[in-house]
N, C-alpha and C positions, 0 to 999 in steps of 0.2 A: 492016508492023509485026507483030511476033510477038504472038500472042494470049497473055494471061496464063495461067500454068499453074494447075492445080486448087487447089494450096495457097494461092497468092496470092489466088485468087477467094474461097476460104472465109474467109480473114482479112478480106477487104474486106467480105464479107457480114455477118460477125459485128460488125464495127465499125460498119457502117451501121445494123444492127438496134439496137445499143446506143444509138447517137445518137438514133434515132427514138423509142425507148422513153423516154429521158431527156427528150426534147422534149415528148412527150405527157404525161409526169408533171408537167413544169413548167407546161404549159397547164392541166391539170385541178386543180393545187394539191394533189394527193394525196401522202400520205407512203408510204414503203415499208412493207410489213407488219412488224408488231412482231417476227416471228420471222426476218426477213431479217438475215443477218450484218451487224453494224455499225449496225443501225437503233436509234434512241433510243427509250426507253419513253415512253408517253403521259404528259404532265405531270399531276401529282397536284393535285387541287383544294386550295386553301389553307384551312386550318382556320379556322372562324369565331372571331372575337375574342370572348372571354368577358368578361362584365361582372361584377365581383366587388365586393360591399359588405363592407368591413372594419370591424367594430364595435369600435373601440378603447375601452378603459376610460379611458385618459388618454394622449394623444399625447406630452405633454411629460415624462412619467415616464421616467427613464433606464432602467428595466427594460423598458418597452414599446418604446422606440426600436429596439433590435436585433431584437425580435420582428417589428415592422412592416417593418424593412429587409430581413430575410431573406425574408419573405412577398412583398415587392415584387420581389425579385430572381428568385424562382421564377416569379412571374407574368409578368415581362418576358420570360423565356426560353421561355414557353409560350403566347404570344399571348393574354394576359389583361390586362385593365385593372382597376386597383383604385381604388375611391372610398372614402376614409376618413371615418368618422363618429366624431367625438371626443366622448365622453360626459363627459369631465373628472371622473371619479369620482362621477357622479350617476346612481344606478340608474334613476330615473324618466326622465331624459333618454335613457338607453340604450334603455329600453322604447319610448319615443316614436319614437326614430330608427329602430328596427327596424320599427315599424309603417309609417313613411314609406317605407322600402325596399320593403315588401310592396305598398303601394298604388301606388307609382310604376310598377311593371311594367317597370322598366328593367334588372333584374339577373337573372343566371343563377344565381349562388351567393352564399353569405354565410359569412364567418368571424365567429363570435361569440367574444368575450373577456369573459366575464361579470364584472360588478361584484358582483352578488348573484344567484347562479345560480337559486335557487328562483323568484324573481320574474320571471325571463326565460323560464321554460318555456312559459307560455301563449302568448306571442307567437312563440316558435320553432315551436310546434305550428302556429300560423297560417301561418307562412312555408312550412313543409313542405307543408301542405295546399294552399297556393297554387302549388305546383310548384317552389319554390326548393330548391336543394341546399344543405344546411347542414353545416358542420364546426365543431366547438367546440375552442378551444385555451386553454391555461393553467389557468384555474380551473374547478371542477366545475360543470356545468350540471345541477343536480339537488339532492336533499335529502341524499343519502348521500355524505359527504366521506371515505369510507374505501375507495373503489373508483375505478378509472379506466375502468370499463365505461360505455358510453353509457346514459343514463337517460331519454332522449327517443326515442320510437319514430320511426324514419325518419331519424335522425341518420346522416350518412354516415361520420363519423369523430370520435374524441374523443382529443385530444392534450393531456394534462394532467399536472400533478404531483398527488400524493395528499396532502392536508393531514395526515392521521393518520400517514402514513409519515414525513413531515417532522418532526412532533412527536415520534414515537418515536425517531428518530435524534438529534434535539436533546436529548432526555432521556438517552439512552444516553451521549452525549458529555459531558453535564454530570456524570453519575455518574463517568465515567472521569477527568474533570478533578479532581473532588474526591478521588478515590482516588489520583491522581498525587501529591497533596500530603498524603495521609493525614489529611484534614480530617474531623472527626466531633465535633460537627455541622459541616456545610458550609453556611454562610449565603449564600443565593442571592437576588438581586434579579431578578425576571422582568419584562421589558418587552414588553407587547403593542404591535402597530402600531395597530389599531383594536379595542379590547376588545370592543365590542358586535357585531363582524362574525362571521358564521358561520365564516369562515376561521380567525380567531384563536381562537375557541372550540374548534374541532376540533383545532388545533395544541396548544393548552394542555392539553386533556383527554388527548391522547395523550402529551404530555410528562409529565403527572402520573402516568399509569399506568406509564411507563417508569422513573420515579424512585422509585416506591413501594417502601418497605422499605429504601431507601438512606439515606445520611447527609445527603441534600439536604433543607434546610429553607428554605422560602420566607419571607423576612423583609420583603420590600418588592415592590410592584408599581407599574407606571406605563404610559404610552402614549407612543409616538413619533410616530404618524401618518406613518410613513415619512419623517421629517424629522430629520436630524442636529441641527439647532438646537433642536428640541423635546427631543430625547434629552439634549442637553447640560444643559439646565435640570433635567430629571428626575434625572439622575445626580448633579448637584451637590447636590440636596436629599437624595438617598440617602446620599451620603458624609458629610453633616452629621448626619443622623439615625441612621445605622448605621455607626459607626466600625469595627465588627468584621465588615463585609461581606467575603465571600471571593470571590464570583463573580457575574458579570452575564450574563444570557441575553437576546438581542435579535436582531432582523434586522440585516443589514449596516448599514443606515442608523442604527439604534439604537446599534450598536457604534462607528460613526464618532463619534457624539456622546459616547459613553462615553470614547473615546480623548482627545477634547478636554478633557473634564472632569477626567480623571485627570492629563493633562499640566498643566492649570492649577493643580491641587492639588499638583503635585510628587509624584504617586504612580504614575508610569509603572511598569508591571511588578508593582504591588502586588496586583492582582486578576486572577483568571482570567476570560477572556472566551470565550464560546461563542455562535456566531451561525448564521444561515442566509441564503443568497442566492448564494454562490459568485461574487461580483463580483470585479473586478480588485483592489479594495481588500482584500477578504477573502483572496484567494489570497496576496497579498504579506504580509499581516499574519500569516497562519498559517505561511507559509514562514519568516518571520523569528522566529517564536516569540512575537510580541506577542499574538496570539490563540491560544487552545488548539486550537480546531477550528471548522469551518464546514460547513454542509450545502449542497451545490450545488443551484442551480436552473438552468434551461436555456431562457431566453427565445428565443434565436435558433434553437435546435433546434425548439422548439415552432412558431415562425412558419414555418420551412422545411417541416417535416413536415406541418403543417396545410394549407398551400397546395398542397403536392404531392398530398395526399389529396383535396382539393377539386377540383383540376383533373382528376385521374384519375376521380373520381366523375362529373364533368360530361362528360368525353370518352367514357367507356365504361361508366358505371353501377356502378363498383366501390364496394362498401361495405367500408371498411377496419376498422371497429369501433374497439377500443381500441388506441392506439399509445403505446408507452412512450418518452418522449423521453430517458430515462436509460439505455436499454438498453446503450449502449456506454460508459457512464461508468465510470472506475476506482473501486475500493474502495467500491462501492455508493453512490457519490455523496458519501462522507464525506471532507472535506478535512482532513488532519492534517499535522503538520510532516513526517512521513515520506513522505506521498503528494502533497504540494502541487505538486511539479514535474511530476506526471502530469496536472494539470488546466489547461485553457485557459479563462479566464473568458469568459462570453458577454455581459457587460454591465459598465459601468464601476463602478457603485455609487453 
């Protein structure tokens, strides 16, 4: 038999060597080096699941629902679990709930949604001192309601609307509404949500400053408690006591009650309406011309941005500081009939 030529031998040797190498690799359970062509990278360790406490002011509130939903969506996409604490508009309950979060030792981070910001500062300080990462959303956590800058040392982010800015815009649109009908004086009824709250006080003071020197004359005041049914009763009383009323200022819930009262009295379109909230109801009402103007709010944006900031702070220690939820809103967040089609409401109303 003819001996194999040298080329045939070399091929056989290479094949045999490759088979032996593969066999040895299988026996030892070793993987090829990472820099070997075609080799897969080492598997990355899975990120730790974060435990987040969400301090809701009121879960059943239609303004809070999209805020919480947006926060939960971000958490689910980033391996974080949320436990919701519902204070149901009770500042003392919220204070106690946050204390419970601290003492439990079960949480990595906290989203605060203050009912009364100044009262919550003490326990937020305790949370930060205990090693919790805290991000505040929606309402101001502090005494100064004219700034979005964090007012608590160690806070990882602050995603809020500024009450005085809201009041200023509300006042400016009230003046514009009066001027649109050449009303002088312009008889205005002003509806608080909760008159004694620091939020309402700040909004009303900024509104007063913005309307100073104009034809705006406040002839009636009331409270809605964020409830259209309450507002309906208040406006019915106003219409009886002030037949020469020209304009009503209120939150979206207050103006919903005003709509009902005006409809019941057969006076649709008789009065100018200026509100704040930016709800679906408001955008439709302004677009149709039923309301003169409305100031947008951004609950879903606040929930999303707040949770994104909290997760980033927990993962890499980033301190985001003040985050403006209205940065991308058209027309400085003022909804008019000309700009209504540029707005997408973030809550139903």
